[in-house]
C-alpha positions in Angstrom: 47.1 16.7 52.9 50.9 17.1 53.9 51.1 18.9 57.7 53.2 19.8 60.2 53.0 22.2 63.3 55.5 24.9 64.0 56.5 28.8 64.5 56.9 31.2 62.0 60.3 32.9 62.4 59.2 36.9 62.5 60.6 39.0 59.2 63.1 40.8 61.1 65.0 37.3 62.0 64.2 36.1 58.5 66.0 38.8 56.8 69.1 38.2 59.2 68.5 34.6 57.8 68.9 35.8 54.6 72.1 37.8 55.0 73.3 34.3 56.5 72.2 32.6 53.4 74.4 34.3 51.0 77.5 33.4 52.5 76.7 29.7 52.5 74.8 29.8 48.6 76.6 27.6 46.3 75.7 25.0 43.8 74.4 22.2 45.2 72.6 23.6 48.1 69.0 24.2 47.8 68.3 27.1 50.2 64.9 27.6 51.9 62.7 30.6 51.2 60.5 30.2 54.7 61.5 30.0 57.6 59.8 28.3 60.8 60.7 26.3 63.8 59.1 23.0 63.1 58.4 21.4 66.4 56.4 18.3 64.7 56.0 17.2 61.4 52.7 15.2 60.7 53.4 14.0 57.0 50.3 13.0 55.2 47.1 13.7 57.3 43.5 12.4 56.3 41.1 15.6 55.9 38.7 14.0 58.6 41.9 14.0 60.9 42.3 17.4 61.0 39.4 18.8 63.4 41.2 16.1 66.0 44.9 18.1 65.4 43.2 21.4 65.9 41.2 20.3 69.0 44.4 18.7 70.5 46.4 21.6 69.6 43.9 24.1 71.3 44.3 22.1 74.4 48.0 23.4 74.6 48.9 25.7 77.6 52.3 26.8 77.6 53.4 30.4 78.6 55.1 32.8 75.8 58.8 33.0 75.6 61.9 34.6 74.4 64.2 32.4 71.6 67.0 33.2 71.0 69.5 32.5 67.9 72.4 30.1 68.8 74.8 29.1 66.3 75.2 27.5 62.7 75.1 23.6 62.6 74.1 20.7 60.0 72.5 17.5 60.3 73.5 14.8 60.8 77.0 16.2 61.2 79.4 18.8 60.0 81.5 15.6 58.4 78.2 14.4 56.8 75.8 17.7 55.9 72.5 17.1 54.8 70.9 20.4 56.3 72.4 23.4 57.2 70.5 25.2 60.3 70.3 27.8 62.8 70.0 26.6 66.6 67.7 28.2 68.7 67.4 28.8 72.8 66.7 28.0 75.0 67.0 24.2 73.9 64.8 22.9 77.2 61.8 25.1 77.1 61.5 24.7 73.2 61.8 20.7 73.5 59.2 21.4 76.1 56.6 23.0 74.0 57.6 20.1 71.0 56.8 17.7 74.0 53.2 19.0 74.8 52.6 18.5 71.0 53.7 15.3 71.1 55.1 13.6 74.4 56.8 10.8 72.8 59.3 12.8 70.9 62.8 11.9 71.6 64.9 13.1 68.9 63.8 16.8 68.8 66.1 19.6 68.2 65.6 23.0 68.0 66.5 24.6 64.8 65.6 26.7 61.9 66.8 25.0 58.7 68.6 27.3 56.1 69.3 24.9 53.2 69.5 21.4 52.1 72.5 20.1 50.9 72.2 18.0 47.1 76.1 17.8 46.8 79.1 19.6 47.5 82.1 20.7 45.6 84.8 21.7 48.5 83.6 19.9 51.7 86.7 20.8 53.7 86.3 24.9 52.1 82.7 24.6 52.8 82.9 23.6 56.7 85.5 26.5 56.9 83.4 29.0 55.7 80.7 27.8 57.9 82.7 28.2 60.7 83.5 31.1 60.4 79.8 32.6 60.1 79.1 34.5 63.4 75.2 34.2 64.1 73.9 37.5 65.8 72.3 36.8 69.5 69.2 38.1 67.9 65.7 37.1 69.8 62.1 36.6 68.8 59.0 35.8 71.2 57.3 32.5 70.6 53.5 33.2 71.2 51.6 30.9 69.0 52.0 27.8 67.3 50.5 27.0 63.7 49.1 23.9 61.7 50.5 24.4 58.8 50.0 22.7 55.1 53.0 22.3 52.7 52.4 21.4 49.1 55.4 20.6 47.3 56.2 22.1 43.9 58.8 22.2 41.5 59.9 25.8 42.9 59.7 24.4 46.4 57.5 24.1 49.3 54.1 26.3 49.4 53.2 26.7 52.8 49.7 27.7 53.9 48.7 28.2 57.7 45.1 26.3 58.4 44.9 26.5 61.8 46.8 29.1 64.6 47.3 28.8 68.5 48.0 31.5 70.9 50.0 30.3 73.6 
């Protein structure tokens, strides 16, 4: 079973993300349908290991806090775009939460993916378009984490929450 640990993005923020997606929509970019902040991608997990993961998550103690949208970015860089994302602040607080889940994590970047780039017709033009997009400084409360099952389909992944831990 393919699993990850995440914070779901509330509908009012998701609707803003969909507006931004409209301005980056083009052939070669696969837009994300459900938005979340991935704290840890677990990958394929055996059924018998799920209870241990739930138990570990249950032990996490963390104060709820507000996250704020913080501009557009790209992985691995704006020169070689594989995915387009919106950053979140306060990065240090979100990183601290991610480290509670996986203390070994060293490459964490607080972001929500908007789309994945398969190919791009006019990269220079697209980068100019990205640079003009203004992301509003909206905020939302991070007050729970979820263990989510991801089932890959031709239409895109289907997510199912299998465990929820209030902070």
